[in-house]
C-alpha positions as CSV (number, residue, x, y, z in Angstrom):
1,M,-10.4,25.8,43.7
2,D,-7.1,25.7,42.0
3,N,-6.3,23.8,38.7
4,S,-4.5,20.9,40.3
5,A,-7.6,20.2,42.6
6,D,-9.9,20.3,39.6
7,N,-7.5,17.7,37.9
8,S,-7.4,15.6,41.0
9,N,-11.2,15.5,41.2
10,L,-11.7,14.8,37.5
11,F,-9.2,12.0,37.6
12,R,-10.7,10.5,40.8
13,T,-14.1,10.6,39.0
14,M,-12.8,8.9,35.9
15,A,-10.8,6.3,37.7
16,D,-13.7,5.3,40.0
17,R,-16.4,5.3,37.5
18,H,-14.9,4.6,34.1
19,T,-11.7,2.7,34.4
20,Q,-13.4,-0.9,34.2
21,A,-15.5,0.0,31.2
22,L,-12.5,1.7,29.4
23,Y,-10.3,-1.2,30.2
24,S,-12.7,-3.8,28.7
25,L,-13.2,-1.7,25.6
26,A,-9.3,-1.1,25.2
27,L,-8.6,-4.8,25.9
28,A,-11.0,-5.7,23.2
29,R,-9.4,-3.5,20.7
30,T,-5.8,-4.1,21.4
31,S,-5.9,-7.7,22.7
32,D,-3.0,-6.9,24.9
33,R,-3.2,-5.9,28.7
34,D,-0.3,-3.5,28.6
35,D,-1.4,-1.9,25.5
36,A,-4.9,-1.6,27.0
37,W,-3.5,0.2,30.2
38,D,-1.2,2.5,28.0
39,L,-4.2,3.5,25.8
40,I,-6.4,4.2,29.0
41,Q,-3.5,6.3,30.5
42,E,-3.3,8.4,27.3
43,V,-7.0,8.8,27.3
44,Y,-6.9,10.1,31.0
45,E,-4.1,12.4,30.1
46,R,-6.0,13.9,27.2
47,A,-9.0,14.4,29.6
48,L,-6.9,16.1,32.2
49,R,-5.4,18.5,29.6
50,R,-8.8,19.3,27.8
51,K,-11.2,19.1,30.7
52,P,-14.2,18.0,28.7
53,N,-17.3,20.3,29.2
54,V,-19.8,17.5,29.7
55,P,-23.1,17.9,31.6
56,D,-23.0,14.5,33.5
57,D,-21.1,11.3,34.2
58,R,-22.8,9.4,31.3
59,A,-21.6,12.1,28.8
60,L,-18.1,11.9,30.3
61,R,-18.1,8.2,29.7
62,A,-19.2,8.8,26.2
63,W,-16.6,11.2,25.6
64,L,-13.8,9.1,27.1
65,T,-15.0,6.3,24.9
66,V,-14.7,8.4,21.8
67,V,-11.3,9.5,22.7
68,L,-10.2,5.9,23.3
69,R,-11.5,4.8,20.0
70,N,-9.8,7.6,18.1
71,M,-6.5,7.1,19.9
72,F,-6.7,3.4,19.1
73,I,-7.4,4.2,15.4
74,D,-4.4,6.7,15.4
75,R,-2.1,4.0,17.0
76,Y,-3.2,1.6,14.3
77,R,-2.6,3.9,11.4
78,T,0.7,4.8,12.7
79,A,1.7,1.3,13.2
80,A,0.5,0.3,9.7
81,T,2.5,3.0,7.9
82,R,5.7,2.1,9.7
83,R,7.7,-0.3,7.7
84,A,10.0,-2.8,9.5
85,P,13.6,-2.3,8.2
86,V,14.8,-5.0,5.9
87,D,18.3,-6.4,6.2
88,L,19.3,-6.6,2.5
89,D,22.3,-8.8,3.4
90,A,20.1,-11.4,4.9
91,L,17.9,-11.8,1.6
92,P,18.9,-14.6,-0.7
93,M,20.5,-13.8,-3.9
94,P,18.4,-14.5,-7.0
95,E,19.5,-17.2,-9.2
96,P,21.4,-16.0,-12.2
97,D,19.4,-16.1,-15.5
98,T,20.5,-18.8,-17.9
99,D,20.8,-18.3,-21.6
100,Q,17.9,-20.6,-22.2
101,Q,15.5,-18.2,-20.5
102,H,16.6,-15.3,-22.8
103,F,17.2,-17.1,-26.0
104,W,14.8,-14.7,-27.8
105,L,17.3,-11.9,-27.2
106,D,19.6,-13.5,-29.8
107,V,16.9,-13.1,-32.5
108,G,17.7,-10.7,-35.2
109,I,15.8,-7.5,-35.7
110,E,14.6,-8.8,-39.1
111,V,12.8,-11.7,-37.4
112,I,11.1,-9.3,-34.9
113,E,10.1,-6.9,-37.6
114,R,8.6,-9.8,-39.7
115,L,6.7,-11.1,-36.6
116,G,5.5,-7.5,-35.9
117,E,3.9,-7.4,-39.4
118,E,1.8,-10.5,-38.3
119,L,0.1,-8.4,-35.6
120,G,-3.3,-6.9,-36.0
121,P,-3.5,-3.5,-37.7
122,S,-3.7,-1.2,-34.6
123,A,-0.9,-3.1,-32.6
124,R,1.2,-3.3,-35.8
125,D,1.2,0.5,-36.2
126,V,2.2,0.9,-32.6
127,F,4.8,-1.7,-32.7
128,R,6.4,-0.2,-36.0
129,L,6.7,3.2,-34.3
130,H,8.2,1.6,-31.2
131,L,10.7,-0.2,-33.3
132,K,11.7,3.3,-34.8
133,G,12.6,4.3,-31.3
134,L,9.8,6.6,-30.6
135,P,8.7,6.9,-26.8
136,V,5.2,6.0,-25.9
137,R,4.0,9.5,-25.5
138,H,5.0,10.4,-29.1
139,I,3.5,7.2,-30.5
140,A,0.3,8.3,-28.7
141,V,0.4,11.7,-30.3
142,E,1.2,10.3,-33.7
143,L,-1.6,7.9,-33.7
144,G,-4.2,10.0,-31.7
145,I,-4.6,7.5,-29.0
146,P,-4.0,7.6,-25.1
147,P,-0.5,6.7,-23.9
148,T,-2.1,3.9,-21.8
149,T,-3.5,2.4,-24.8
150,V,-0.1,2.5,-26.5
151,S,1.6,0.8,-23.6
152,R,-1.1,-1.9,-23.5
153,K,-0.8,-2.5,-27.2
154,L,3.0,-2.7,-26.8
155,F,2.8,-5.2,-23.9
156,H,0.5,-7.5,-25.8
157,A,2.5,-7.1,-29.0
158,R,5.7,-8.0,-27.2
159,R,4.0,-11.0,-25.5
160,K,2.8,-12.3,-28.8
161,I,6.1,-12.0,-30.5
162,R,7.9,-13.7,-27.5
163,K,5.5,-16.6,-27.8
164,R,6.1,-16.9,-31.5
165,I,9.8,-16.9,-31.0
166,S,9.8,-19.4,-28.2
167,A,7.4,-21.7,-30.1
168,T,9.7,-21.6,-33.2
169,S,12.9,-22.0,-31.3
170,A,11.5,-25.1,-29.5
171,L,10.9,-26.8,-32.7
172,P,13.8,-29.2,-33.7
173,G,16.2,-28.3,-36.4
């Protein structure tokens, strides 16, 4: 028997005995008739290429079911990693910042240094070195602490100082 006859017999067996079960499973996974049929077609193509060495019809159905599940998962992963193109021209432009939102930028360095002195001891040390222009990794080495700790302390220090500036700026006079 030649190869095309083997494929024909295998396909006929699969189609006669397993299509309905595979279709039900594929439809349950995809929720779309056309996608379910496409998935079944891919499963059959793989079966014809690989000619699974299974002992009986029951094992063939199990093999086809596993292949269907794996192909569905592959499709899902591929679709999940594809990003839809974004038309940047269609996005709304952000509103321009007003001076009111950034009033603290007009505060002099003396005020910032004074407020930095009011921080707790470890945050104060980090903030002083930051004001001298040292990068986070150099501050970390200087103080013997991890860079992530330096970044966290700077974040909290800046936030405290911004709050203090906005609180004093909101006061009349």
